[in-house]
C-alpha positions as CSV (number, residue, x, y, z in Angstrom):
1,M,-72.2,156.9,-8.6
2,R,-70.7,154.8,-11.4
3,K,-69.2,156.8,-14.2
4,L,-68.2,155.5,-17.6
5,I,-65.3,157.5,-19.0
6,R,-64.8,157.4,-22.8
7,E,-61.7,158.1,-24.7
8,K,-60.4,161.7,-24.4
9,E,-62.7,162.5,-21.5
10,M,-61.4,163.5,-18.0
11,I,-62.0,161.5,-14.9
12,P,-64.1,163.5,-12.5
13,K,-62.4,164.9,-9.5
14,G,-62.7,162.4,-6.6
15,Y,-63.2,159.5,-8.9
16,G,-60.7,156.6,-9.4
17,I,-60.5,153.9,-12.0
18,A,-62.0,150.6,-11.0
19,W,-61.5,148.6,-14.2
20,I,-61.1,149.0,-18.0
21,E,-63.6,147.5,-20.4
22,S,-61.6,147.2,-23.5
23,D,-64.4,145.8,-25.7
24,R,-66.4,149.0,-25.2
25,L,-63.4,151.3,-24.9
26,V,-64.5,152.8,-21.6
27,V,-63.1,153.1,-18.1
28,V,-65.3,152.3,-15.2
29,A,-64.8,154.9,-12.3
30,Y,-66.2,155.1,-8.8
31,P,-65.6,157.5,-5.9
32,I,-62.0,157.1,-4.7
33,P,-62.4,154.6,-1.8
34,L,-65.1,152.6,-3.5
35,N,-63.1,152.1,-6.7
36,I,-60.8,149.7,-5.0
37,I,-63.5,147.8,-3.4
38,F,-65.5,147.4,-6.5
39,A,-62.4,146.4,-8.5
40,H,-61.8,143.5,-6.0
41,I,-65.5,142.5,-6.0
42,R,-65.4,142.3,-9.8
43,K,-62.2,140.2,-9.7
44,V,-63.7,137.8,-7.2
45,W,-67.0,137.7,-9.3
46,L,-65.1,137.0,-12.5
47,W,-62.9,134.4,-10.8
48,L,-65.9,132.6,-9.4
49,Q,-67.6,132.8,-12.8
50,Q,-64.8,131.9,-15.1
51,G,-61.7,130.8,-13.1
52,D,-58.4,132.2,-14.4
53,W,-59.9,132.8,-17.8
54,Y,-61.0,136.3,-16.8
55,K,-57.4,137.6,-17.0
56,T,-56.9,140.0,-20.0
57,G,-54.2,139.7,-22.5
58,Y,-52.7,142.8,-20.7
59,D,-52.4,140.9,-17.4
60,K,-51.0,137.8,-19.0
61,G,-48.4,140.0,-21.1
62,Y,-47.4,141.8,-18.0
63,A,-46.9,138.6,-16.0
64,L,-44.9,137.1,-18.9
65,G,-42.8,140.2,-19.2
66,K,-42.1,140.2,-15.6
67,E,-40.9,136.6,-15.7
68,E,-38.8,137.2,-18.8
69,G,-37.2,140.2,-17.1
70,R,-36.3,138.1,-14.0
71,N,-34.8,135.3,-16.1
72,Y,-32.8,138.0,-18.1
73,A,-31.4,139.6,-14.9
74,L,-30.7,136.1,-13.4
75,G,-28.8,135.1,-16.6
76,Q,-26.8,138.4,-16.6
77,F,-26.0,137.9,-13.0
78,K,-24.7,134.3,-13.6
79,E,-22.7,135.5,-16.6
80,Q,-21.1,138.2,-14.6
81,V,-20.3,135.8,-11.7
82,I,-18.8,133.3,-14.1
83,K,-16.6,136.0,-15.7
84,Q,-15.4,137.4,-12.4
85,E,-14.6,134.0,-11.1
86,A,-12.8,133.0,-14.2
87,E,-10.8,136.1,-14.3
88,R,-9.8,135.7,-10.6
89,L,-8.7,132.1,-11.2
90,I,-6.7,133.1,-14.3
91,R,-4.9,136.1,-12.6
92,R,-4.0,133.9,-9.7
93,G,-2.8,131.1,-11.9
94,I,-0.7,133.5,-14.0
95,E,0.9,135.0,-11.0
96,V,1.8,131.6,-9.5
97,S,3.1,130.3,-12.7
98,I,5.3,133.3,-13.5
99,E,6.7,133.4,-9.9
100,S,7.2,129.7,-9.4
101,L,8.3,128.6,-12.9
102,K,9.9,131.8,-13.9
103,L,8.5,131.7,-17.4
104,P,8.0,134.6,-19.7
105,K,4.5,136.1,-19.6
106,E,3.8,135.3,-23.4
107,K,4.1,131.6,-22.9
108,V,2.0,131.6,-19.7
109,V,-0.8,133.5,-21.1
110,G,-1.0,131.3,-24.3
111,Y,-1.3,128.3,-22.1
112,Y,-4.0,129.8,-19.9
113,Y,-6.4,130.3,-22.9
114,K,-7.1,126.5,-22.6
115,V,-7.4,126.9,-18.8
116,I,-9.9,129.8,-19.2
117,E,-12.2,127.6,-21.4
118,E,-12.0,124.7,-18.9
119,E,-12.8,127.0,-15.9
120,I,-15.7,128.6,-17.6
121,G,-17.1,125.2,-18.6
122,K,-16.9,124.1,-14.9
123,L,-18.4,127.3,-13.6
124,N,-21.3,127.0,-16.2
125,K,-22.0,123.4,-14.8
126,K,-22.2,124.8,-11.3
127,F,-24.8,127.4,-12.3
């Protein structure tokens, strides 16, 4: 019932991978509904035996990569929100200043570079 599949061998029809034994470079396979059951039994057995130490480097690397990906996506989202909010505030400020003070655009835009930096700093503190 249990099959050890070595490198470059085909998995027999009707069998599924239960786990990988990287130290022996083999894959342990069982008939398809049993492979999932045996995989869970093995995980529970290893957890009872070793605690969290049973996790392979692959599992740890996958979890770390997933966490890093989430952090990167969250950082990108925060950066996008900050830029959009700063642009909205700046456009509104320029329009109000030009209309109310009747100033030339060149003077208003130069002044708003300082405002841009201040607003981005405030928004960074919020997030």
